[in-house]
C-alpha positions in Angstrom: 0.0 0.0 0.0 1.3 3.4 -0.9 2.1 6.1 1.6 1.4 9.9 1.4 3.5 12.2 3.6 1.8 14.0 6.4 2.8 17.4 5.0 1.4 16.5 1.5 -1.9 15.5 3.0 -2.0 18.6 5.3 -1.3 20.9 2.4 -4.4 19.6 0.6 -6.4 20.1 3.8 -5.2 23.7 3.9 -5.9 24.4 0.3 -9.3 22.8 -0.2 -12.2 25.3 -0.8 -15.8 24.7 0.3 -18.6 26.2 -1.7 -21.1 26.0 1.2 -21.2 26.9 4.9 -22.1 24.0 7.2 -23.9 23.8 10.5 -22.5 20.5 11.4 -19.4 18.5 10.5 -20.3 14.8 11.0 -17.5 12.3 11.2 -18.1 8.7 10.3 -16.4 7.0 13.2 -13.8 5.8 13.4 -12.0 6.6 10.2 -13.6 10.0 9.7 -12.8 11.4 13.1 -9.2 12.7 12.4 -10.0 14.3 9.0 -13.2 15.8 10.3 -11.3 17.3 13.3 -8.8 18.8 10.9 -11.5 20.3 8.6 -13.4 21.6 11.6 -10.4 23.7 12.7 -11.2 25.7 9.6 -15.0 25.6 9.5 -15.6 25.9 13.3 -19.0 24.2 13.0 -20.8 21.9 15.4 -18.9 18.6 15.5 -20.6 15.3 15.8 -20.0 11.6 15.0 -22.0 8.8 13.6 -20.7 5.3 14.3 -21.0 3.2 11.2 -18.7 0.3 10.5 -18.1 -2.0 7.5 -14.3 -2.7 7.4 -11.6 -3.8 9.8 -8.4 -1.8 10.4 -6.8 -3.6 7.4 -9.7 -2.4 5.1 -11.1 -5.9 4.7 -15.0 -6.2 4.9 -16.1 -7.0 8.4 -19.8 -7.3 7.6 -21.9 -7.9 4.5 -23.2 -4.3 4.7 -22.5 -1.3 6.9 -23.8 -1.4 10.4 -24.9 1.5 12.6 -23.2 0.7 15.9 -24.7 3.5 18.1 -27.9 5.6 17.9 -27.6 9.1 16.4 -27.9 11.4 19.4 -27.7 14.9 17.8 -30.2 17.2 16.1 -29.6 17.3 12.3 -33.1 18.0 10.9 -32.9 21.1 8.7 -29.2 21.5 9.1 -26.4 21.8 6.5 -24.0 18.8 7.0 -20.5 18.0 5.8 -20.3 14.2 6.1 -16.7 13.1 6.5 -15.0 9.8 6.1 -11.3 8.9 5.6 -11.9 6.9 2.4 -14.8 6.0 0.1 -14.3 2.8 -1.7 -17.7 1.3 -2.5 -19.8 4.2 -1.2 -22.0 2.0 1.0 -21.1 3.6 4.3 -21.6 7.1 3.0 -24.9 6.0 1.4 -26.1 4.6 4.7 -25.1 7.7 6.6 -26.9 10.0 4.0 -30.1 7.9 4.4 -29.9 8.1 8.2 -29.4 11.9 8.0 -31.9 12.5 5.1 -33.9 15.0 7.1 -31.0 17.4 6.9 -31.4 20.5 4.7 -28.1 19.7 2.8 -25.6 16.9 2.9 -22.2 17.2 1.2 -19.6 14.5 1.5 -15.8 14.7 2.1 -13.2 12.0 1.9 -9.4 12.1 2.2 -9.4 9.6 -0.6 -12.3 8.6 -2.8 -15.3 9.8 -4.8 -17.0 12.6 -2.8 -18.3 16.1 -3.2 -15.0 17.2 -1.7 -11.9 14.9 -1.8 -8.2 15.5 -1.2 -7.3 12.5 -3.4 -9.2 10.0 -5.7 -6.8 7.2 -6.4 -5.8 3.7 -5.3 -5.8 3.2 -1.5 -2.9 4.6 0.4 -2.0 4.5 4.1 -3.0 7.6 5.9 0.0 9.3 7.6 -1.8 9.5 11.0 -2.2 5.7 11.2 0.2 4.4 13.8 0.4 0.7 13.2 
């Protein structure tokens, strides 16, 4: 698996431009927590998490389909949401999250790597520089 340097990834975080303003940055936990935290330093929005899991730490499918592991415990109805994950491969986790949050006024997606409304990269998988093991 390829590696991107921390400074290369951070430079893209600094330079990405958002066309909307968001009420809430929602991280898909666990992978989206670090990138959502970095983005929220710029956006200074309400920060929440939604715990959905599909893959293990080695990116192998853990379940047949994404699973919601904890209830959503924040008000999102009528809000503008930036939904953040580390990578979008199949899109199934993002699709599930969007369905769960469908009463929001707007949902835009962000991925460090993958096909999203906003993405830093869209290429073969690479190891994120903040992953320790």
